[in-house]
Backbone as CSV, one residue per row, in Angstrom:
resi,resn,N_x,N_y,N_z,CA_x,CA_y,CA_z,C_x,C_y,C_z
1,MET,112.360,66.829,63.045,112.982,67.205,64.292,112.498,66.332,65.443
2,PHE,111.258,65.829,65.385,110.709,65.065,66.495,110.537,63.588,66.149
3,GLU,111.295,63.075,65.232,111.116,61.693,64.800,111.497,60.670,65.856
4,ASN,112.457,60.970,66.709,112.988,59.981,67.645,112.707,60.301,69.113
5,LEU,111.621,60.992,69.386,111.299,61.293,70.780,110.867,60.025,71.505
6,PRO,111.175,59.930,72.796,110.663,58.798,73.579,109.155,58.958,73.780
7,LYS,108.524,57.935,74.314,107.077,57.956,74.523,106.666,59.090,75.466
8,PHE,107.475,59.363,76.489,107.195,60.431,77.445,108.291,61.483,77.336
9,VAL,107.896,62.742,77.206,108.847,63.849,77.107,108.545,64.820,78.246
10,PHE,109.570,65.183,79.006,109.411,66.083,80.142,110.144,67.389,79.860
11,PHE,109.504,68.499,80.188,110.118,69.810,80.086,110.261,70.333,81.510
12,THR,111.497,70.503,81.959,111.754,70.945,83.329,112.737,72.104,83.313
13,GLY,112.813,72.796,84.423,113.777,73.881,84.543,113.242,74.977,85.429
14,LYS,114.050,76.000,85.568,113.681,77.152,86.387,112.507,77.891,85.752
15,GLY,111.853,78.706,86.558,110.757,79.513,86.045,111.232,80.509,84.999
16,GLY,110.417,80.706,83.986,110.720,81.718,82.982,111.636,81.289,81.859
17,VAL,111.968,80.000,81.779,112.883,79.551,80.721,112.160,79.054,79.469
18,GLY,110.823,78.988,79.514,110.077,78.597,78.318,109.547,77.182,78.319
19,LYS,109.454,76.558,79.495,108.959,75.167,79.560,107.573,75.032,78.951
20,THR,106.663,75.902,79.354,105.285,75.817,78.854,105.244,76.076,77.358
21,SER,105.954,77.082,76.895,105.965,77.394,75.461,106.489,76.223,74.640
22,LEU,107.594,75.634,75.088,108.161,74.501,74.360,107.265,73.268,74.428
23,ALA,106.677,73.013,75.593,105.787,71.860,75.734,104.562,72.004,74.832
24,CYS,103.984,73.199,74.816,102.805,73.428,73.976,103.156,73.347,72.494
25,ALA,104.246,73.976,72.092,104.653,73.948,70.685,104.977,72.524,70.235
26,THR,105.673,71.777,71.068,106.003,70.390,70.738,104.738,69.556,70.632
27,SER,103.805,69.757,71.543,102.543,69.004,71.529,101.748,69.281,70.264
28,VAL,101.666,70.547,69.877,100.947,70.906,68.649,101.635,70.287,67.438
29,ASN,102.963,70.364,67.402,103.713,69.801,66.280,103.462,68.304,66.154
30,LEU,103.508,67.589,67.272,103.279,66.138,67.237,101.841,65.807,66.839
31,ALA,100.880,66.558,67.359,99.476,66.324,67.000,99.249,66.615,65.520
32,ASP,99.851,67.684,65.014,99.732,68.014,63.589,100.347,66.931,62.711
33,ALA,101.322,66.206,63.267,101.975,65.117,62.525,101.197,63.807,62.648
34,GLY,100.028,63.851,63.312,99.188,62.660,63.408,99.324,61.865,64.689
35,GLN,100.146,62.344,65.619,100.301,61.649,66.890,99.145,62.010,67.820
36,LYS,98.767,61.090,68.676,97.810,61.394,69.743,98.640,61.862,70.933
37,VAL,98.349,63.059,71.463,99.189,63.686,72.479,98.351,64.073,73.696
38,LEU,98.868,63.758,74.876,98.296,64.245,76.126,99.342,65.141,76.776
39,LEU,99.042,66.424,76.848,99.924,67.402,77.465,99.498,67.558,78.920
40,VAL,100.410,67.236,79.850,100.098,67.274,81.281,100.989,68.300,81.957
41,SER,100.362,69.187,82.730,101.112,70.156,83.529,100.897,69.849,85.002
42,THR,101.998,69.882,85.760,101.904,69.730,87.216,102.310,71.024,87.913
43,ASP,102.341,72.103,87.184,102.667,73.408,87.752,101.448,73.933,88.496
44,PRO,101.575,74.244,89.790,100.421,74.772,90.530,99.848,76.047,89.901
45,ALA,100.677,76.792,89.185,100.223,78.008,88.508,100.234,77.796,86.995
46,SER,99.782,76.649,86.561,99.817,76.295,85.142,99.096,77.328,84.283
47,ASN,99.676,77.615,83.130,98.999,78.505,82.194,98.817,77.860,80.825
48,VAL,98.816,76.534,80.799,98.562,75.819,79.542,97.192,76.217,78.991
49,GLY,96.215,76.338,79.872,94.883,76.755,79.437,94.891,78.122,78.778
50,GLN,95.717,79.033,79.287,95.825,80.361,78.683,96.439,80.285,77.297
51,VAL,97.419,79.421,77.133,98.065,79.282,75.832,97.045,78.861,74.774
52,PHE,96.161,77.924,75.144,95.172,77.413,74.197,93.807,78.091,74.338
53,ASP,93.739,79.124,75.180,92.516,79.890,75.385,91.327,78.990,75.723
54,THR,91.564,78.065,76.672,90.512,77.166,77.114,90.728,76.792,78.577
55,ARG,89.660,76.552,79.280,89.771,76.107,80.676,90.049,74.610,80.654
56,ILE,91.133,74.191,81.305,91.516,72.783,81.296,91.226,72.161,82.653
57,GLY,91.996,72.488,83.661,91.750,71.952,84.993,92.176,70.501,85.146
58,ASN,91.638,69.870,86.197,92.058,68.530,86.598,91.254,67.423,85.907
59,HIS,91.059,67.577,84.624,90.396,66.544,83.826,90.916,66.673,82.392
60,ILE,90.947,65.583,81.680,91.465,65.604,80.315,90.500,66.375,79.429
61,LYS,91.036,67.346,78.708,90.227,68.225,77.874,90.799,68.252,76.460
62,PRO,89.987,67.929,75.449,90.457,68.073,74.071,90.741,69.548,73.777
63,ILE,91.777,69.806,73.015,92.121,71.172,72.642,91.495,71.465,71.281
64,ALA,90.601,72.444,71.268,89.911,72.809,70.023,90.928,73.233,68.968
65,ASN,90.644,72.915,67.746,91.467,73.291,66.585,92.804,72.560,66.504
66,VAL,93.048,71.604,67.410,94.273,70.800,67.318,93.859,69.337,67.475
67,PRO,93.375,68.707,66.406,92.965,67.303,66.512,94.098,66.427,67.029
68,GLY,93.769,65.566,67.970,94.764,64.656,68.534,95.444,65.177,69.777
69,LEU,95.153,66.426,70.158,95.798,67.006,71.345,94.786,67.167,72.463
70,GLU,95.146,66.621,73.627,94.363,66.795,74.845,95.303,67.300,75.927
71,ALA,94.740,67.980,76.927,95.568,68.531,77.988,94.939,68.255,79.352
72,LEU,95.780,68.287,80.366,95.377,68.027,81.747,96.272,68.853,82.655
73,GLU,95.685,69.574,83.612,96.463,70.328,84.584,96.243,69.695,85.951
74,ILE,97.287,69.078,86.490,97.213,68.413,87.791,97.772,69.347,88.859
75,ASP,97.004,69.564,89.917,97.495,70.318,91.069,98.232,69.311,91.955
76,PRO,99.557,69.395,92.047,100.307,68.372,92.789,99.946,68.293,94.262
77,GLU,99.651,69.419,94.901,99.280,69.401,96.320,97.951,68.672,96.515
78,ALA,96.971,68.972,95.676,95.661,68.319,95.779,95.782,66.827,95.455
79,ALA,96.592,66.486,94.475,96.773,65.076,94.111,97.430,64.307,95.255
80,ALA,98.418,64.909,95.919,99.081,64.248,97.047,98.097,64.059,98.204
81,GLU,97.275,65.067,98.470,96.283,64.969,99.547,95.247,63.884,99.231
82,ASP,94.788,63.824,97.993,93.834,62.779,97.585,94.438,61.393,97.779
83,TYR,95.717,61.254,97.423,96.389,59.966,97.569,96.515,59.583,99.047
84,ARG,96.923,60.550,99.884,97.030,60.279,101.322,95.697,59.818,101.887
85,GLU,94.629,60.485,101.488,93.307,60.130,101.999,92.869,58.756,101.486
86,LYS,93.224,58.436,100.265,92.884,57.117,99.708,93.558,56.005,100.518
87,ILE,94.790,56.245,100.925,95.540,55.244,101.689,95.095,55.235,103.153
88,LEU,94.974,56.418,103.760,94.649,56.510,105.185,93.176,56.292,105.502
89,GLY,92.302,56.713,104.605,90.868,56.651,104.874,90.377,55.337,105.438
90,PRO,90.677,54.211,104.791,90.161,52.929,105.265,90.714,52.476,106.623
91,ILE,91.887,52.995,107.015,92.500,52.530,108.269,92.589,53.617,109.328
92,ARG,92.084,54.794,109.031,92.198,55.932,109.941,91.725,55.607,111.355
93,ALA,90.587,54.932,111.491,90.019,54.651,112.814,90.896,53.706,113.635
94,SER,91.703,52.894,112.993,92.526,51.939,113.738,93.911,52.493,114.079
95,LEU,94.222,53.703,113.638,95.523,54.302,113.920,95.433,55.250,115.118
96,PRO,96.525,55.363,115.867,96.540,56.331,116.959,96.391,57.760,116.399
97,GLU,95.683,58.597,117.105,95.434,59.980,116.680,96.737,60.713,116.350
98,LYS,97.764,60.480,117.171,99.055,61.133,116.982,99.691,60.723,115.646
99,ALA,99.553,59.458,115.280,100.122,58.977,114.029,99.410,59.613,112.831
100,VAL,98.106,59.716,112.897,97.333,60.309,111.798,97.689,61.785,111.629
101,ALA,97.846,62.474,112.744,98.175,63.903,112.703,99.538,64.165,112.090
102,SER,100.455,63.219,112.204,101.815,63.425,111.697,101.948,63.137,110.203
103,ILE,100.907,62.572,109.610,101.000,62.201,108.192,100.505,63.338,107.322
């Protein structure tokens, strides 16, 4: 069933349609077939860790009992703020206060 998947597979849709369940099941299936899999969630209320009964968070974590499967939960708001600070930090002092406040 998963022989012709592209390198990156995205599960999207409205809440409650089974995105997490399908993503986790697909990841386990691919890992069981010998693929190395990184399951990434960008849901601020991610429950991938609950599915695998492990704390994941914002770092890559191997999933116990599923060789080849690792997971990562990215908080999109925190990631965007980190990126803004990475870009603005070095030039903040040279920008007008009003410009910095608007970003």
